[in-house]
N, C-alpha and C positions, 0 to 999 in steps of 0.2 A: 563890344563884348564886355560884360560885367564880370570881374574876377574878384572873389572874396577870399582873403587869406587870413587864417585864424591861428594865432599863436603869439606868445610874448617875444618882443625884441627881434622879430623877423624882419621888420622894415629896415632896421639899421644894418642888418647883416647882408642884405641884398640891395645893391644900388639899382633897383629895377626901373625906376623912373628915367634915369639917364640912358639905360639901354633901350627903353621904349622910344624915347625921343630920338636917339641915334638911328634907330631902325624905322622911324616914321610909323609906328604902330598905334592904332586908335583903341586903346584899352581904357576902361574905367576900373581902377583898382581900389578896393577898400580893405584896409588893414585893421583888424580888431584883435584885442588880446584875450578877451573873455568869451567863453562858450555861450554864456547867456546872451550877450550882445549879438553874437552870430545867429543864434536861434531866432532872435527877434527880427533880424534882417531877412532871414529865410521866410518868415511869416509874411513880410511886407512887400517883397518884390522878387522878380525873377532873377535867378543867378545862372550864368552860363558855365562858370568854372568855380569850384570850391576846393581850396587847398588848406589842409588842416595839419598842424603840428601833431605828429603821432605821440609825442612825449607828454602832451597835455592830458590831464586826467579825464576830461570829458570830450576829448577829440572825436572818439568813435561815436559818441552820442550825436555830435553835430553832423557827421556824415550820415548817420542813420536817419536823422530828421530830414536832411536834404533829400534822401531817397524817397521819403514819404511826401514831402511838400513840393520838391522840385525834381521829379524823376528824370527830367531831360538834362539836368546839370551834370557835368563831368566832375567826378570826385577824385581828388588827388590826396594821397597820404604822404606827409613829409616825415621822414624817419631820421632820428639822430644817428651818428656814426656807430656802426656795429649792431644796431637794433634790428630785430627781426619782426615783421608784422604778425600780429596775433591772428588767430583763426577768424575772429570777427572782422578784423580789418581786411583780410584777404577777400572775404565775402562781400564787403561793402565798397571798398576802394577800387576804382578802375585802373589806377596806375600809381606807382610809388616813385618819389623823388627823395634824394638825400638832403640832409642838413649838414652844415649851414646852407641855406637856400642860395643857389647860384642863378643869377639873372638869365644867363644864356640857356641853362637847362629848363628854366620855367618857360621862357619864350618858345623854345623848341617844342616842348610838350603842348603848350596851349595853341600855338599856331598850327601844329600838326592836327590837333583836334578841330581847329577852325576849318581846316581844309576838309576834314572828314564831314563836318556839318554841311559843307557845300556839295560834296559828292553824294551824300545820302541825306538830302533835305526832305525827310518824311516824318511829320509829327507823330504818326502812329508808331513808327519804329522807335523813336526816341523815348516815347512814353512807355511802351511795353518793355523794352530792354532796360530802361532806367528803373522800372519798378520791380524787376526780378530780384528776389531776396538773396539768391546765392548764385553769383556768376562764377564760371570756371576761373580759377586763378591764372594769372599771366604766366607764360612759359619762361620762368626766370633763367633756367640754364641755357635755353636757346638764345635769349637776349644777351646773356653774359658772353656766350661763345661768339655771337655775332659781333659784339663790341671788341672782343679780344682779337678776332681775325682781321679787324680793320688795321691792326698793327702788323706790319710786314715781318717783324721779328718773332711773332708768335707762330708756333708750329704744332705738329701733332702731339708732342710730348706734353705741352702745356694744356692742350685741350683735354687730353686723357686725364691729366691731373685734376682739372676742374670737375670733370664728370664723376670721378671716383669718390668724390665727397658725398655723393647721393647714391647709395647702393641700390635703392629701389629703382631709380632711373636707369642705372647701369643694367639691371635685369630686364627692364622694358626695352632698352636699346638692343641688347643682345637677342631678345626674342624677335624683334622686328628684323634684325640683321640676318637671323637664321631662317626667316620665312622664305617661301619660294620666290619672292620678288627680288631678294638680294643675295641669297646664299649660293646659288649656282650648284647646289647639291653638296657643297663642302661646308661643314659646320664651323662656326666662329666661336672660339672659347673665351676671348677676352677683348677688351676695347682696343688694344694696340692692333690686333688682327683686324678688327672692324675698320679702323682707320686705313690700314694698308689696302683692304679690299674696296672700301667705299670711296675713299678720299674725303677730305675735310668738308667740302660743300655738301655732298650727299649725307655724310654723317650728321651735319648740322640739321639737315631736313629730317632725318630719322629721329633726332632728339626732339625736334618740334612736334613730330607726330606722336612720339611717346608721351609727351607732356599734354598736348592739346586734345588728342583723341582718346586718351585713356579714361576720361570721365564717362564715356558712353559704355555702359555695361548692360544695356537692354538686350532683348532676345535677338535683335538684328545687328548687334554691335560688331560682330566679326565680319559680317557681310559689308557693312559700311567701311570698316577699316581696310579690308581687302580691295574694295572698289577704289578707295582713296589712294592706296599705294599704286595700283595699276594705272589709274588716271594720271597720277603724278609722273610716272615714267613715260607714259604716252605723250603727255603735253610737252615734255622736254624734247621729244623726238619730232613733234609737230612744229615746234618753234625753235630751231637750232640757233646757235650764236649766243651773244651776251645776255639775252633775255630768257634763255632756256631754264636757268635755275629758278628765276622768279615765277615762270609759268608752271614749273613742276611744283613749287611750294603752294601756289594758289590752287592748283588742281587738287592737291592733297587735302587742302582745308576747305574746299568748296562746300562741303556738307556740314561744316562745323556748326552752323546755325541750328541744325536739327537737334543738337544737344540741349538747346535752351528751351525752357518751358513755354509751351504755346506756339512753337515754331516748327515742330517736327514735319508737318505736312502743309506748311504755309507757302503758297506759290505766288503771293503778291497780287491777288485779284482785287479789283475795285478800290484801288488806292491803299490797300492794306500792305504792310511790310511782309516780305518773303523771308524764308530761312536764309537765302543768299544775302539779303540786306542785313539780317541780324548777325550772321557770321562775320560779314565785312565790318560791321560796326564794332564788334568785339575785338577784331584784329586791329582796327584803327586805334581803339582805346589802349591796346597793348603796346602800340608804337611800332607795328610792323610797317615796312615801306609801302607807300601809297600805291605803287603799281600792283602789289600783291592784294591789297585791299580792294582795288578796282576790279582785279581779275575775279575775285570771289563775288563781289557785289553784282557784276554784270554778266556772269556766266549763264544765267538763265535767259537773259535778253541782251545779247551783245550789241544790239543797236543803241542801247542806252549809254554806251561808252563814249566819252569825248574823243577817244583815239580812233581814227578811221583806219581801215585796212585790217590786216590779220596780225593782231598783236596778242598780248596776254589774255584779255577777256575772250577773244575768239578761240585761242588755243585751249583754254579751260572748257569753253562751251563744247568744242568738237570732241575733246577727250572724254568728257562725261556723257556726251551723246553716244559716242562709240561704245562705252562700257555699259550703256543702258540705263543710266540714272535719270536722264532727261531726254525729251525728243529734240530732234534737230529743229532749229529755227529756219524754216524753209525760206521765209521772206528775206532774212539776213543773208543766207547763202546766195540768193539771186541778186539782191541789191549790192552785195560786195563783190560780185563776179567770182565767187569762190566755188560754185557748184562743180566745176570741172576738176577741182582738187579732191573731191570726195573719194573717187576710186583709189587715189594714192594714199589718202589717210586710212582707208579701209585696209589696204595692204600693210601699212605700218602696224595697224592694230592687230591684224592676224599674225604677222610675224612675231610680234611681242607676245601674243597669247600662246603661240606655238612654243616659244622659248621658255615661257613660264611653266608650261605643262610638261615639258620634256623631262 
């Protein structure tokens, strides 16, 4: 993997070579200080990952040139402490990392992207998504909440405090929380009440929906959102246990790729990328867990999953087939020995539909 890092004094601040040696990782890393030198390298060879110091005057130009010349390259923006990405940076960069550059953070980001390359090894996908001029921004609040909840000392009060910094997001979350899927007929007036009703895990999923799906404002936007919420709840019931939350999240985001230009009705025929591939690619670039990425990627064709048996891709497939967004994969049902489960799944679907319409 060829990694190009652009910015002054970055090599001295991150002992990346020692970390790569300790982990046995085979990277070729090129450090350059000047944007002009980076531009010349982009003209001359393929780049797998490009990381650019966001404090450099022409850093955004380098990312923009990479999108034109190397659309399959992953574009990382390195931000100084306290800096906010510009609107142009949000459109161009796939993911943001903080400065000073930390070797472990860089390795985590790039290796996660490398795993994404393996799961979705489709040149058509990489080229089309990489060339899109304006990708949806990553769900920063969801990612921040997910990181905070990894700390056992963080509770509802801290999560509410984090969310209240973004009034527009609070409004979106309350709108979702008061929908028929979550309200139970009782209005929710504030985030504290939402936490009490939903619990932190479901609230986190609602935040993700509010951020990731709000970009779709087309004529069928509300239909897509309602289907996403319904499929999300259904997937969690189809796959109980520790994987339920990831199945619910993957089901909610299964149609995210439809928001991207050129993918609304792409079903992956004749080697072309599908909207499921595109959505999964975007989620992987955002840094969501790989089981969620695979659940989205393979929900159209669960036989593509490396995981056998009924797991997240299967639960997402069944949930979306039951809500009517895709047909059942009959061959997969038979090959997996799951056809006998169909009546039970249909009863779960009907019970949930009855509860939502009550």
